[in-house]
N, C-alpha and C positions, 0 to 999 in steps of 0.2 A: 394488593390488587393487581391483576394482569392488565398490562396496557393493550390498547386496540392495535390492530395491524397498522393503521395510519399513524398512530402515536409512535410505534416502533420504527417505522420508516422515517418520521420526522427526527427521532433520536439520531439515527444513523446519518441522515442528511446533515444535522448539526456537527457530527464528528468530522465529516468531509469539509464543510465550511470552515471549522476551526483550523483544520490542516492547512487549507489554502490561505487562510489569514496568518498562519504561523502562531496561533494563539491557543495554547494548551490549557488555559485555566479551566475550560469546561470539562476536561477529563476527570477532575476530582469529583464531579457531579454525575458523570455518566459511565465511568469505569469501575466494575466491582472489585473489591479486594481480591476476590476469588478469579479474577480474569485470567485466561490462558490463551496463548497464540502458538499453536505447535509449528506453524510455518516458520516463525521467526524465534521460537523458543522463549517466548516472553511470559512472565508470571507476575501478575498484579500491575496496578496503575503506574508504579514508578519505572518498572521495566518498560512499560509502553511509552511513557514520557521520554526516557533516555534514548529509545530507538528513534522517536520522532525527532528529537533534538539533533541527533547525529545526522538523520536524514536532511534535515533543514540546513544543516552546516555544509553538507556535500552538495545539495541541490537547493539553493536559496530561493530560487523561482519556480520550484516545483508545484504544479497545479493539477489536481485530479478532477476530472469532468465525469459526472455520473451519466452513463448512457442509458442504463436500465436499472430499475429498483423494484424488487419483488418481495412481499412478505407473506409468510404463512406460519401459523402457530407462533412459536417464540423465535423464529428465525427471519433474517432479512438478508437477501442476496443483492449484491450490487456489482454490475459490469461497469468498469470505467476505463477511460484512457487518461494517462498521465504523461506529462512533458516536463521537462526541466534541463537546465544547463549545469554541467558537473564543474562548479566552481570552488568547491572545497574538498578536503580530503574525505573519502568515503570508504569504508571497508578496507582501509590501508592503501587505497588507490589515490595517488596524487591528482590534483585537479588537472582536467584535460581541456576544459573550456568547451567540450562537445555537447551539443544538445542531443537528448534521447526522448524517445517516445515509447511507451509500453502499455500494453493492455493487460487487464487483470479482472479476475472475478473474486469477490470476497463474500464469505458467509459469515454472518454475525448472529450470535445467540444472546437473547436478552432475558433477563429475569427481573420483573417488577421495575422496569425502567432503566436498569443498569446492564451494561454490556459485560457478559460473563465469558464469552469466547468469540475469537475471530480465527478464520482459516483463510488462506490466500492461495490462489492458483494464478501465477504471473508468468508471462513470457518474458523472461529476463536474459535470455541468450543473445539477443541482438544488442541489448544494453551492455552486457559485458564485453561483447566483441567491440562495439563502439569505444568503449573506455580502455580498451587494450589489456583486459584482464584475461581475454581468451582469444587465441589465434586459430584460424583455420589451418588444418594440415593440408598437405598438397592434395591428398585424396578429396577432402572436402571441397577445395577450390575447383577441382575437376568436376565434381559432382554438381556443384552450384552453377558452373558455366554450362555443363551439359543440359541442365534444366532451365536455362534462360534466367537465372537469378543473378 
């Protein structure tokens, strides 16, 4: 039986709440064995859990705040703001102690109450610059200064 739009939004809210509490037990109930995330190349619930655990290690205070949530058909879109402090290794980057804020939109697809797909569009450039993974070229610095940034 297909879930209603409000039920689908509630399921996705539960995932964000679990992330914010760093409690992944709910994933076994809500992530389908067929789950796929092309943005982070994740397949199945175990990949999803490993990704989340690595993220929690890198940013133990990471919080995602839902700004908007919209459902239509079998999809739920979420626009959120996330903040966290880089206190542990993440993607090979040693901890910097720097606080980052990023904005993202995620599209979730559900089938009978289980998440089967997620795709993410995230503004990660500023985060990677703050963490020292990307440096501005001289040309970019000139451009940013010229444009008042």
